[in-house]
NUGU-194067 format. One record per residue (C-alpha): residue in one letter; x, y, z; residue number from 1. Coordinates in Angstrom, 1 decimal, padded with zeros to 4 digits. Layout:
<pts>
PT code      u      v      w pos
PT    A      X      Y      Z NUM
...
</pts>
This chain:
<pts>
PT code      u      v      w pos
PT    M  134.1  182.3  082.3   1
PT    K  131.6  181.4  079.6   2
PT    L  133.7  178.4  078.7   3
PT    K  133.7  177.2  082.4   4
PT    A  130.0  177.5  082.5   5
PT    I  129.5  175.5  079.3   6
PT    I  131.8  172.7  080.6   7
PT    V  129.9  172.5  083.9   8
PT    L  126.5  172.4  082.1   9
PT    T  127.8  169.7  079.7  10
PT    L  129.0  167.5  082.6  11
PT    S  125.7  168.0  084.4  12
PT    L  123.7  166.9  081.4  13
PT    F  126.0  163.9  080.9  14
PT    I  125.6  162.8  084.5  15
PT    F  121.8  163.3  084.3  16
PT    S  121.6  161.3  081.1  17
PT    C  123.7  158.4  082.6  18
PT    S  121.5  158.3  085.7  19
PT    K  118.4  158.0  083.4  20
PT    D  119.8  155.2  081.2  21
PT    S  121.4  153.1  084.0  22
PT    P  119.0  152.8  086.9  23
PT    T  120.6  151.4  090.1  24
PT    D  117.3  149.8  091.5  25
PT    T  116.7  146.2  090.3  26
PT    P  113.0  145.3  089.8  27
PT    Q  111.8  143.0  092.5  28
PT    K  110.5  139.5  091.5  29
PT    T  106.8  139.0  091.9  30
PT    T  106.7  135.2  091.1  31
PT    F  108.9  132.4  092.2  32
PT    S  109.7  128.8  091.4  33
PT    L  109.0  125.7  093.4  34
PT    S  110.9  122.5  092.5  35
PT    G  111.9  119.1  093.8  36
PT    K  112.5  115.5  092.9  37
PT    I  110.8  112.2  093.4  38
PT    V  113.0  109.2  093.9  39
PT    S  112.2  105.4  094.0  40
PT    T  113.8  102.0  093.8  41
PT    E  110.4  100.4  093.2  42
PT    V  108.4  102.3  090.6  43
PT    P  109.1  104.5  087.6  44
PT    V  109.5  108.2  088.6  45
PT    S  108.5  109.8  085.2  46
PT    G  105.1  111.1  084.5  47
PT    I  104.0  111.5  088.2  48
PT    D  101.4  114.2  088.7  49
PT    V  102.4  116.9  091.3  50
PT    A  100.0  119.5  092.5  51
PT    A  100.9  122.8  094.2  52
PT    G  097.5  124.0  095.3  53
PT    T  095.4  124.1  092.1  54
PT    V  098.4  124.1  089.7  55
PT    H  099.6  120.8  088.3  56
PT    T  102.8  119.6  086.6  57
PT    T  104.4  116.2  085.9  58
PT    T  107.9  114.8  086.6  59
PT    D  110.4  114.3  083.9  60
PT    A  112.3  111.1  083.2  61
PT    G  114.6  111.7  086.2  62
PT    G  111.7  112.4  088.6  63
PT    N  112.3  116.2  088.6  64
PT    Y  109.5  118.7  088.6  65
PT    T  109.3  122.5  088.6  66
PT    F  106.6  125.1  089.0  67
PT    A  108.0  128.2  087.3  68
PT    N  105.8  131.2  088.2  69
PT    L  104.0  130.9  091.5  70
PT    A  102.8  133.9  093.4  71
PT    P  103.8  134.3  097.1  72
PT    G  101.5  132.3  099.3  73
PT    Q  101.0  128.9  101.0  74
PT    Y  100.9  125.8  098.9  75
PT    S  100.2  122.1  099.6  76
PT    V  102.5  120.1  097.4  77
PT    V  100.9  116.6  096.7  78
PT    P  102.3  114.0  094.3  79
PT    S  099.9  111.3  093.0  80
PT    K  100.0  108.2  090.8  81
PT    D  097.8  105.1  090.7  82
PT    N  099.0  102.3  092.9  83
PT    V  101.9  104.4  094.3  84
PT    T  102.4  105.8  097.7  85
PT    F  104.6  108.8  098.7  86
PT    N  106.6  109.7  101.7  87
PT    P  105.8  112.2  102.9  88
PT    R  102.2  112.2  101.5  89
PT    S  102.3  116.0  101.1  90
PT    Q  104.3  119.0  102.1  91
PT    N  103.1  122.5  103.1  92
PT    V  105.3  125.2  101.6  93
PT    T  105.2  129.0  102.1  94
PT    I  106.6  131.1  099.2  95
PT    S  107.5  134.7  100.3  96
PT    T  110.5  136.3  098.7  97
PT    S  112.6  133.5  097.2  98
PT    D  112.4  130.3  095.1  99
PT    M  111.7  127.0  096.9 100
PT    P  113.9  124.1  095.8 101
PT    N  114.3  120.6  097.2 102
PT    I  110.7  119.8  098.0 103
PT    N  111.4  116.1  097.6 104
PT    F  109.5  112.8  097.9 105
PT    T  110.1  109.1  097.9 106
PT    A  107.7  106.9  095.9 107
PT    S  106.9  103.2  096.7 108
PT    K  104.7  100.6  095.3 109
PT    A  101.4  100.8  097.0 110
PT    V  099.9  097.9  099.0 111
PT    I  096.2  097.7  099.7 112
PT    F  096.7  097.2  103.5 113
PT    P  100.0  098.6  104.8 114
PT    L  101.6  096.3  107.4 115
PT    K  104.2  097.9  109.6 116
PT    A  104.7  097.7  113.3 117
PT    G  102.7  100.4  115.1 118
PT    N  100.3  101.1  112.2 119
PT    R  096.9  101.9  113.7 120
PT    W  093.3  102.1  112.6 121
PT    E  090.3  103.2  114.7 122
PT    Y  086.7  102.4  113.8 123
PT    T  083.2  103.1  114.8 124
PT    I  081.0  100.0  114.5 125
PT    T  077.2  100.2  114.3 126
PT    Y  075.2  097.0  114.7 127
PT    E  071.6  096.4  113.8 128
PT    D  070.6  096.5  117.5 129
PT    P  071.5  099.5  117.2 130
PT    L  074.6  099.1  119.3 131
PT    V  077.6  101.4  118.6 132
PT    I  081.1  100.5  119.8 133
PT    N  084.7  101.7  119.0 134
PT    D  087.4  099.3  117.9 135
PT    T  091.1  099.8  117.4 136
PT    M  093.4  097.6  115.2 137
PT    I  097.2  097.8  115.6 138
PT    V  099.9  095.9  113.8 139
PT    L  102.1  094.3  116.4 140
PT    K  105.8  094.5  116.5 141
PT    D  106.4  090.8  116.4 142
PT    T  106.4  089.0  113.1 143
PT    T  106.3  085.3  112.2 144
PT    L  108.0  083.7  109.3 145
PT    F  105.9  081.4  107.1 146
PT    F  106.9  080.1  103.7 147
PT    N  110.1  082.2  103.8 148
PT    E  107.9  085.3  104.0 149
PT    V  107.2  087.7  106.8 150
PT    W  103.6  087.6  108.1 151
PT    W  102.1  090.1  110.6 152
PT    K  099.6  089.8  113.4 153
PT    Y  097.2  092.4  114.8 154
PT    N  096.3  093.1  118.4 155
PT    T  093.0  091.3  118.0 156
PT    K  092.1  087.8  119.3 157
PT    S  092.1  086.5  115.7 158
PT    A  094.4  083.5  115.1 159
PT    F  095.2  084.8  111.6 160
PT    Y  098.4  086.3  110.3 161
PT    Y  098.6  088.6  107.3 162
PT    T  101.0  089.7  104.5 163
PT    N  101.1  091.6  101.2 164
PT    K  102.2  089.8  098.1 165
PT    A  102.5  090.9  094.5 166
PT    D  098.8  090.0  093.9 167
PT    G  097.3  091.4  097.0 168
PT    Y  096.6  091.0  100.8 169
PT    W  096.7  087.4  102.1 170
PT    S  095.8  085.7  105.4 171
PT    T  097.0  082.4  106.9 172
PT    L  096.7  080.2  109.9 173
PT    V  099.5  078.4  111.7 174
PT    S  098.2  075.3  109.9 175
PT    G  099.5  076.8  106.6 176
PT    S  096.3  077.3  104.6 177
PT    T  096.3  080.7  102.9 178
PT    N  093.5  082.9  101.5 179
PT    L  093.7  085.9  099.1 180
PT    L  091.5  088.3  100.9 181
PT    Y  091.9  091.4  098.6 182
PT    K  093.3  091.1  095.1 183
PT    F  095.5  094.1  094.3 184
PT    P  096.1  095.5  091.8 185
PT    A  092.8  094.5  090.2 186
PT    V  090.3  095.7  087.5 187
PT    A  086.7  096.6  087.9 188
PT    G  084.5  093.6  087.3 189
PT    E  087.2  091.0  088.1 190
PT    I  086.1  087.9  090.1 191
PT    Y  088.8  086.0  092.0 192
PT    K  088.9  083.0  094.4 193
PT    N  089.0  084.2  098.0 194
PT    D  089.6  080.6  099.2 195
PT    V  088.8  077.1  098.1 196
PT    N  085.0  077.6  098.3 197
PT    N  084.4  081.3  097.9 198
PT    T  084.9  084.2  095.5 199
PT    K  085.0  088.0  095.8 200
PT    R  084.1  090.5  093.1 201
PT    V  085.8  093.8  092.4 202
PT    V  083.1  096.4  091.8 203
PT    S  085.3  099.5  091.4 204
PT    V  088.9  100.6  091.8 205
PT    N  088.3  104.3  092.2 206
PT    E  085.2  104.8  094.3 207
PT    Q  085.0  107.9  096.5 208
PT    V  084.1  107.0  100.1 209
PT    T  083.6  109.6  102.8 210
PT    V  083.9  108.6  106.5 211
PT    A  084.9  110.5  109.7 212
PT    A  088.6  110.1  108.9 213
PT    G  088.2  111.8  105.5 214
PT    T  087.4  111.1  101.8 215
PT    F  089.3  108.2  100.2 216
PT    T  089.6  106.7  096.7 217
PT    C  088.8  103.0  097.3 218
PT    Y  088.7  099.6  095.8 219
PT    H  085.2  098.3  096.3 220
PT    Y  085.0  094.5  096.9 221
PT    V  081.8  092.5  097.3 222
PT    F  081.6  089.1  099.1 223
PT    D  078.4  087.1  098.9 224
PT    Q  078.5  084.9  102.0 225
PT    G  075.4  083.0  101.3 226
PT    Y  072.1  082.8  103.2 227
PT    G  071.3  086.3  101.9 228
PT    L  074.3  087.9  103.7 229
PT    T  076.5  090.2  101.6 230
PT    Q  079.6  092.3  102.5 231
PT    D  080.6  095.6  100.9 232
PT    I  084.3  096.2  101.6 233
PT    Y  086.1  099.5  100.8 234
PT    L  089.9  099.7  101.0 235
PT    S  092.1  102.6  100.0 236
PT    P  095.6  101.7  098.7 237
PT    G  098.3  102.7  101.2 238
PT    I  095.6  103.4  103.9 239
PT    G  093.8  100.1  104.4 240
PT    L  090.2  099.4  105.4 241
PT    V  088.0  102.5  105.2 242
PT    K  084.5  101.0  105.4 243
PT    H  083.0  097.5  105.8 244
PT    T  079.2  096.9  105.7 245
PT    Q  077.5  093.5  106.2 246
PT    Y  073.8  093.4  105.2 247
PT    Y  070.9  091.1  104.4 248
PT    L  069.3  091.5  101.0 249
PT    K  065.8  090.1  100.7 250
PT    S  063.3  091.0  098.0 251
PT    G  065.5  094.0  097.1 252
PT    V  065.4  095.4  100.7 253
PT    K  068.8  095.9  102.4 254
PT    T  069.0  095.4  106.2 255
PT    I  072.3  096.5  107.8 256
PT    R  073.8  093.9  110.1 257
PT    E  077.1  095.6  110.9 258
PT    N  078.7  098.8  109.6 259
PT    R  082.4  099.6  110.3 260
PT    E  083.8  103.1  109.4 261
PT    L  087.3  104.5  109.8 262
PT    T  087.6  107.4  112.3 263
PT    L  091.4  107.7  112.7 264
PT    Y  094.5  106.1  111.1 265
PT    I  098.3  106.3  111.7 266
PT    V  100.1  104.7  108.8 267
PT    N  103.9  104.8  108.5 268
</pts>
């Protein structure tokens, strides 16, 4: 009887010891990874900054990126690189109980004024009167071929056609004369010929401009038209015209003639 009791007690202690040393419950994860890839046929995909909320990382040589230890929550994932645009521009991701792979983007070489059928910009224009009007500019579906290149027309009454080339945004008439409206890429302080008789100056390539449509990083161009009339022109790469101010400058006093500001844009 004593032997039986000893055996039972020994087995009980063995089982208790095993249950202590080999827990059956696996600790739950408290942080998760978020990862993806940036692909492109136009620009290098290494070294692209990617933000997930306030946390940043960069892509490797193959365009891959990973955030290893993110707490559950909502994150806006935004890639960025100078003179590069991304599709989509950002992605909203919710991390709850698992890792989030395949948050992918496509990178393209940025243009200063994106020309694609249906692209749309809406502006509020204030005149010195002070008259305020609204204006809408839309890229039309039809295109016209000049010089073996595709040129685009807007829904305005203007006779000009427009295109993006390697050195910037150009305009032309049916007669064939062409003008480099906005040099891009460019460097601050650069002066270039706008047409045969005029020049434009690049004041800045990273100026922050806030309008009704948001805050944008802009190229700032200045065009001195003569007779005391000057234009300040702000364009954001991949977005287009953000702000355009015409003013008279006399004895150091600036008088606004016309001010155009972006209120809404749809760019594909």
